[in-house]
C-alpha positions as MATLAB code, in Angstrom:
seq = 'XXXXXXXXXXXXXXXXXXXXXXXXXXXXXXXXXXXXXXXXXXXXXXXXXXXXXXXXXXXXXXXXXXXXXXXXXXXXXXXXXXXXXXXXXXXXXXXXXXXXXXXXXXXXXXXXXXXXXXXXXXXXXXXXXXXXXXXXXXXXXXXXXXXXXXXXXXXXXXXXXXXXXXXXXXXXX';
ca = [
     282.734   27.494  -49.675;
     279.784   29.800  -50.526;
     280.958   33.369  -50.592;
     277.949   34.726  -52.340;
     277.011   37.077  -49.433;
     280.551   38.598  -49.568;
     280.799   38.781  -53.379;
     280.203   42.571  -53.618;
     282.607   43.268  -50.774;
     285.264   41.052  -52.357;
     284.942   42.819  -55.759;
     285.230   46.181  -54.014;
     288.381   45.019  -52.103;
     290.083   43.760  -55.219;
     289.556   47.049  -57.078;
     290.400   49.272  -54.083;
     293.485   47.372  -53.131;
     294.780   47.461  -56.812;
     294.138   51.145  -56.880;
     295.851   51.828  -53.549;
     298.884   49.727  -54.582;
     299.123   52.045  -57.648;
     298.874   55.139  -55.446;
     301.437   53.764  -52.985;
     303.937   53.485  -55.932;
     303.250   57.176  -56.749;
     303.765   58.132  -53.094;
     307.048   56.231  -53.006;
     308.300   57.893  -56.132;
     307.553   61.265  -54.447;
     309.378   60.241  -51.335;
     312.415   59.105  -53.392;
     312.293   62.397  -55.365;
     312.233   64.368  -52.024;
     315.156   62.324  -50.741;
     317.159   62.868  -53.936;
     316.547   66.612  -53.585;
     317.865   66.459  -49.970;
     320.902   64.492  -51.153;
     320.008   61.399  -49.224;
     319.683   59.112  -52.309;
     317.879   56.282  -50.522;
     315.000   55.621  -48.227;
     315.459   56.041  -44.455;
     314.323   53.001  -42.529;
     311.057   54.666  -41.406;
     310.032   55.290  -44.942;
     311.091   51.802  -46.072;
     309.159   50.453  -43.145;
     306.062   52.415  -44.130;
     306.202   51.598  -47.799;
     306.881   47.850  -47.198;
     304.281   47.311  -44.597;
     301.706   49.234  -46.594;
     302.445   47.243  -49.733;
     302.372   43.954  -47.837;
     298.944   44.725  -46.314;
     297.522   45.848  -49.686;
     298.899   42.739  -51.576;
     297.378   40.617  -48.854;
     293.947   42.125  -49.349;
     294.262   42.026  -53.085;
     295.231   38.288  -53.326;
     292.877   36.996  -50.601;
     289.994   38.822  -52.210;
     290.929   37.900  -55.719;
     291.268   34.227  -54.942;
     288.013   34.304  -52.968;
     286.156   35.347  -56.127;
     287.253   32.121  -57.845;
     284.485   29.471  -57.660;
     284.950   26.601  -55.306;
     288.102   28.024  -53.720;
     288.872   27.780  -50.090;
     290.265   31.218  -49.136;
     291.863   29.703  -46.056;
     294.864   28.532  -48.104;
     295.687   31.888  -49.671;
     294.978   33.714  -46.464;
     297.350   31.462  -44.700;
     300.147   31.991  -47.298;
     299.558   35.775  -47.105;
     299.590   35.770  -43.316;
     302.952   33.930  -43.391;
     304.253   36.513  -45.908;
     302.960   39.380  -43.586;
     304.595   37.690  -40.545;
     307.904   37.325  -42.401;
     307.776   41.032  -43.413;
     306.993   42.071  -39.840;
     309.939   39.904  -38.525;
     312.396   41.427  -41.057;
     311.296   44.841  -40.175;
     311.650   44.205  -36.430;
     315.172   42.852  -36.891;
     316.122   45.986  -38.932;
     314.576   48.234  -36.289;
     316.619   46.467  -33.536;
     319.810   46.947  -35.583;
     319.066   50.725  -35.866;
     318.381   50.926  -32.136;
     321.649   52.569  -31.234;
     321.966   54.839  -34.343;
     320.624   58.345  -34.670;
     318.343   57.208  -37.413;
     316.505   55.080  -34.797;
     314.621   58.083  -33.475;
     311.165   56.671  -34.402;
     312.034   53.278  -32.917;
     309.205   53.004  -30.340;
     306.743   53.906  -32.952;
     308.132   51.538  -35.457;
     308.045   48.680  -32.939;
     304.428   49.533  -31.974;
     303.277   49.396  -35.649;
     305.323   46.229  -36.348;
     303.699   44.581  -33.258;
     300.249   45.716  -34.361;
     300.862   44.256  -37.821;
     302.126   41.036  -36.349;
     298.936   40.647  -34.320;
     296.682   41.188  -37.440;
     298.750   38.642  -39.441;
     298.607   36.166  -36.512;
     294.842   36.513  -36.419;
     294.624   36.098  -40.130;
     296.706   32.923  -39.852;
     294.519   31.487  -37.119;
     291.308   32.244  -39.031;
     292.793   30.941  -42.283;
     293.391   27.566  -40.571;
     289.885   27.703  -39.275;
     288.496   28.300  -42.768;
     290.627   25.429  -44.113;
     289.102   23.080  -41.560;
     285.624   24.543  -41.508;
     285.266   26.138  -45.018;
     281.469   27.014  -44.606;
     281.755   28.844  -41.362;
     280.076   32.164  -41.779;
     281.405   33.389  -38.445;
     284.967   32.736  -39.501;
     284.423   34.486  -42.855;
     283.020   37.491  -41.002;
     286.171   37.590  -38.932;
     288.230   37.368  -42.077;
     286.476   40.327  -43.634;
     287.117   42.274  -40.449;
     290.812   41.384  -40.861;
     290.743   42.619  -44.524;
     289.356   45.924  -43.236;
     292.067   46.072  -40.576;
     294.631   45.543  -43.233;
     293.178   48.207  -45.394;
     293.200   50.646  -42.396;
     296.846   49.918  -41.594;
     297.890   50.234  -45.187;
     296.111   53.571  -45.618;
     297.569   54.990  -42.339;
     301.126   53.893  -43.483;
     300.682   55.271  -46.916;
     299.560   58.657  -45.484;
     302.581   58.717  -43.258;
     304.799   57.907  -46.170;
     303.840   60.982  -48.097;
     305.512   63.104  -45.507;
     302.409   65.063  -44.716;
     302.356   63.250  -41.412;
     303.191   65.131  -38.239;
     306.296   64.361  -36.332;
     304.515   63.934  -33.096;
     304.371   60.538  -31.359;
     301.325   58.448  -31.965;
];
């Protein structure tokens, strides 16, 4: 698999995703400190969902990009594994959201379900194109789509991380 045209993009993705993962941990520690001051002591479902989905997306970008930089590696395999991890995370968050449906803490349920569904679609596309890359490792069009998926994962992770900081507005998206 010749990834030479994507080399600079992949290097930037590895560095940026690693940096954003570190910043996500800082944001998470601020959220935990805010909750401790309020006497909550643990993360609400919305904050857990935001942190977990942002981390999953950033880890996905990190590992797919990192493995892609290895010579003679077919990124389809790692992309498939990471898509399955993302789908598992989305499924678990969906199950948790449904469990909170009747509680007062389920006030963001529609927004949560929307973002979980959007993430699920991105991971499904990643899985499909991962299989296509496994079967056709030299397909530039499939690699182009995979880079678009990586950008979509970055975008979702950044939105989630921003929402996690608490600076977000409480209006519906």
